[in-house]
N, C-alpha and C positions, 0 to 999 in steps of 0.2 A: 194438129187435127184440122180437118176441113171446116172452114167457117162459111157463113152464108155468102160473104163477099168472094171467097175462093170459088164457090160454086157458080156465082154470077159472072166472074171475070175469067175463069179458067175452064175452057171447054173440056179438057181432058179430065179434070177432077169432077166436073158436073156429070160426065158420062160414066165415070166410076161409080158415083153415088146412085145414078139411075139403075146401073147394073146391080148394085147392092139390093135395091128394092125388088128388082126382078128375081134375084137369087133367093131371097127370103120367101118370096111367093112360091117359087118352084120347090123349095124345101118342104113347105107346107103341103103343096099339091102331091108331092111324092108320098108323104106319110099318110095323107088322107086316102090316096089310091091304094095303099097297103093296109087300109082298115085300122090304122092307129088312131087313138083318141088324143086330142091335144089337152095337156094338163096345164094348170096354173097354180103355183104354190107361192107362199110368201118369200119376199127377197130378204127381209130382216128376220133373223131367227135368234132364239135365246141361247141355244147350244149348237154351235157349228161342229164340223168334223174335227178329228184329232190329228190330221196329217201334220207331221213334224215340220215339213218344209213349206207349208202354206201359212199365210198370215191374214186371218180375218180382220176386217175393219170394224171397230166398235162404234155404235151409235147410241145416243141416249134419247129416250122418249119421256116426256113429262105429262102427268095427268093433272087435272084442275086442282087437286089437293096437294100438289107439290111433290108427289111421289115420283122418283126417278127410276125408270126401268132401263136396264142395259140390254141391248140386242147387238147382233153382229150382222153385217151384210154378208150374204151367202157367198162362199167360194164355189159352191155347186149346189144344185137342188137335189142331190142324190138321196139323202135320208128321207126327205119329204116324198119323193117319188116312190121309194121302196115302201113307205107306209101306205101309199095307194095300191101297190101290189098286194099288200096284206089284206085289203078289204075287197079284193076281187078284180081289180083292173088288170088286164092281161097284156095289152099292147098300147103303150103310152109314150108320148114325146112332149118335149117342152123346149121352146126357144126363149131364153131369158138372159137378163143381165147378171153377171157375176163380178165379184170384186176381190182383189188380192192385194194386200199392202206390200210395200217394199218391192214393187215391180218397177223396172225402168220404163220410161216413156219413149216410144218410138221403136224402130226396128221391128221385132216380132211381138212385143209385149205392150200392154197397157193395163193400168190398175183396174179400170172398168172395161169389161169386154162382154161380147155376146157368145153364149154357149147354146148348143143344142144337145140335149140328152134324150136317149130313148131306151126303153126296156121291153123285153119280151119275157113273159111268164106263161107257160114254160118256154124256155129258150136256151139255145146253146151259143157258145162263142162263135162257132162256125156260121150260124145264122146271122149274128151281128156283123161278121165279116162280109157276108153276102149283102146285107142291108147297106153297108157302107159303100161298097163298090157300086151297087145299083143306084144309090143316091147321087153319087158324083156323076155317073153316066146319064142319069135322068136330067140333072141340071145342065150338063154339057149339051145334051140334045135340045133342051129348051132354049139355050143361048145360041145354038148353032155354032159351037166351037168344038175342036177336036183335040186341044192340048191345053196344058196348064203352064204358067210361066212364073218363075221366081228369079229375079235379077237376070242373069245370062243363061239360065237353064230353061229349056222347053221340054216338057214331059208329056208324051201322048197319053190320053185318058182312056181311049178305047183299046180293045185287045185284052189279053189276060194279065191281071195284076199278079205281082209276086207275093208269095206267102212263105216265109222261112221262120224256123224256130230261132230263139235267141242263141242257142248253142250253135246252130248253123251259121248265123251271122258273125259270131265271134271267130269261128274257124275261117270263114271266107275273108273277112276284112282285117283280122289281127293275127291269124294263124295260131289261135289259142283254143285248146280243148277245155271248154268251160266246165265240164264235169269235174275236172281236176282242181277247180278253184272255187268251190261252193261254200267255203267257210271263211270267216273274217281273217283268220291266220294265213290261210293259203292265198287269198286274194291280196292281202297286204304284201306278201312276198313277191307276187307277180307285179303289183303296182310299183314297188320299189325297184325291182329288176328292170322295169321299163322307164325308169328315170323320173318318176313322180315322187313328191314328198309324201310321207306317211306319218300321221300323228298317232300318238299313243292311244290305244283302244278306239281307233276310228271305226265307225260303223261300216258293215259290209256294203250298204247302198252307196255310201260316200266313196268308198274305194272303187266299187264297180264303175261308177260314173266318171272317175278320172280317166279310165281307159275308153269307156264307151263314148263319152262326149267329145273326146279329142281325136280318137283314132277311127271310130266307126260311124257315128251319127252323121258327120258331114258328107259321107259317101252314099247315104241311103236314099233310094228312090230317085236316082238321077236318070235312069233309062225308062223306068216305069214305076208307078206307085207300089210300095211294099208294105205289107202288114207283118210285123214281127210278133210272134206268139211264144208262150211258155217262158215266163220270167222267173228267176230264182225266187223261191218261196219267201225269202226274207224281205222282198220288195213289194209284197202284195197283201196288205192287211185287210182288204175288202173283197178278196176273191178266193174261190175254193181251190184246193190243190188239184193238180193234174191226176187223173186216174191212171195214166201210163207211167208217171214218175213223180212221186210226192216231193221230190227235191225242187220241183218247179210248180208254178201255179197258173191257172187259166187267166191269162192277161194278154192282150195284144195292143200294140200301138201302130198307128198308120204314119208313114213318112212319105213325103213327096218333095223332091228336090232338096233333100237334106233338112226339111222342115217338119217337126212333129205336129201332126194334125189332130190326133184323137187318141184316147186312152180307154180301153174296154176291158170288162171283166166277165168271167163266168162267176156270177155273184155268190158270195158266201151267205148262206141262209141259216147256218147253225148259230143260234143265239148265244150259246155258252162260249163257243170258240170266238165269235165276233166280239163279245164283250171283253174277252181276254186280250185280243189283239188291240182293241181300242184303248184299253187300260195301259198296255205296253207303249202305244204311241203317245199317250198322255204323259207317261213317265219320261219318255225321250224328250218331249217338249220341255218338261221341267229341267232335265239335265242340260238342255240347250239354253236355258235361261229365258224361255218364252212364256207368255201368258198361258195359263191352263184353265180348264172348266170341266165340270163333271161330264161323264159319258151320258149321252142322250138316252135316258131310261125308256122313253116312249118308243124310240127306235128299236131298242132291244125287245120291248114288249111286242112290237109288231112282228119281229122275227119269231118270237115265241108262239105267236098265234098261228104261224104257218104260212110260209111263202113258197110257192113252187120254185123249182130250179129255174133260175132266170139268167138272162144275159143282158148286159147294159153297157152303154158307151157315152162318153162326153166328147164332143167335137167342137173345135173352135171355129165359129162362124166367120169371124173377122179374117182369120188366116185363110179360110176357104175362099172368101171373096178376094183376098190379095192374089191368090193363084189364078182365079178366073178372070181377073181384070189386069194382071200384070202390074199391080201397084208397086211403088218403090218400097213402101213400108206400111205399117199398120196405121200411121197417121192419115194416110190418104184414103182409107176406107171407113174412118169413123167421123161422123159429123158431130161437131160441138159448137155451141153458140159462142159468139164473141163475149168476153167477160167471164166465161166459165172455163176457159182454157187453162190447163195446168202447165202445158208445154206446147210450144209452137213447132 
């Protein structure tokens, strides 16, 4: 990660960090110009989300009487921001630090990273797509650049972005009709036929990603940014089902130059269904041998109180800065003081 001495002695890294500051300013300007309110919620929470594949980092707080309280550094501010929707906030955004344990250092990942999340209530997934595209183009205009760069790939930012369903993407890049493989049993047959190992009772999501990550993701967003929508319903515990086809759910991800940039949902606001899905995720965590905690009852109560249909998204700011600056990896866009470095 960039140290103070790096910024002093390396003009290229110094320029990257100056652009980082400018990009975060432009992000805020964009949302203010769209009449969003900036939110600020706690980084340490008692009950994090239940995502089976994310690993919150525990921290201990001690009061003067010797009582120890266990919290977790947030993997996302999602639950807190949805509670704000429940009390009447309609258009909110937050730029914040998030933390995920067992992440590699360098490349495209870091245990501590900067996220921007925003929500529209009422709001649709299509409106969040439009926000995302306008945000990137607003920042590009402010920086006076016309393309994004990742390693050897240069992707134009202006012009029409691509929007394809997950079904269309599988057909285009793997010649697979996804509708024929929407059960764990069928997906396991396909994965095995394509030469990947299959474990007994392997989850649909794990099977899905063996093909997606190896055959599809590296090809995404090479000519223009692409937003892929309608994910199989098994992979979307926080989003509502598609009105057109309940086998799929309202979710999209943004890819640029093969790099995943953002994850968005048509937010699930049914409290009963949400609790059921979170309990299922909690059970999966237990089956995987991971630490578990109760479902956040305050979050469920917020849903019960009534939240309008909403759209929301989480976007990695560090990765966004990497593309706008042409940085070699995430280490070059994150400043960390000497002595605090976990990896050089």
